[in-house]
C-alpha positions, 0 to 999 in steps of 0.5 A: 792072782799076783801079789806085788810089794813095794815099799820105800825102805830098802830101795838101794841097788844090792839090797838082798843077797841071792843065796842058795845055801840058805833056805828061806827067804828072810826079810827086813821085819817091815817088809816081812810084815806087810808081805805076811799081811798080804798073804794072810788076806789072799788066802782063805784056808784054815791057819793052824801053828807050825809043829816044828814052833819055827814059821808064824804063818802055817795052813792047813791043806787037804791035799799036796795040790795046793796053789797059793797067790803068785808073788812078784819079787822085784829086783832091778831090771827082772821080776820074778814070779814065785809059785806056791812051790817057792813060797810055802813048805811042807812041815807035817801031813796036811801042813804048809808054812810060808817060807819066808821069815822075818830078819833083823840082818838083812834081806836074803832070797833062799834056795826055796825061792830060787826053785824051779829058776836058773840064776845067772851070774855075770860078774864082768857086767854085775847082772843076775838073771833069772829064768824060770825053769822046770828043773825037775826035767833038767 
């Protein structure tokens, strides 16, 4: 199942930083709130508190083989499908948390969201490209 988030805010080109040095994906408050609500609506697991008190949305899992809804990030000219490995992070035994957070500093596409993606930067053409890749085989 895919979760697709659209919003009327932040529609300008270049409204997100793609940063391999930032772990989490940071989104403006209104966008994050809508996305978190959509995830909560789709995921039917028991919610738990983050033992590290960092994340607001965490779930109890019974195995490391968890499967959460696909989230599609829309960029101009590209839709990037984000699988569970890119959207949830294990924070303790049997606990995974949503690897996105609300931010008042703008939007950043963090390195967890970039897992298993080759990200290309063509600075002459001002194009960023994404290619799904099994990075464990590189």
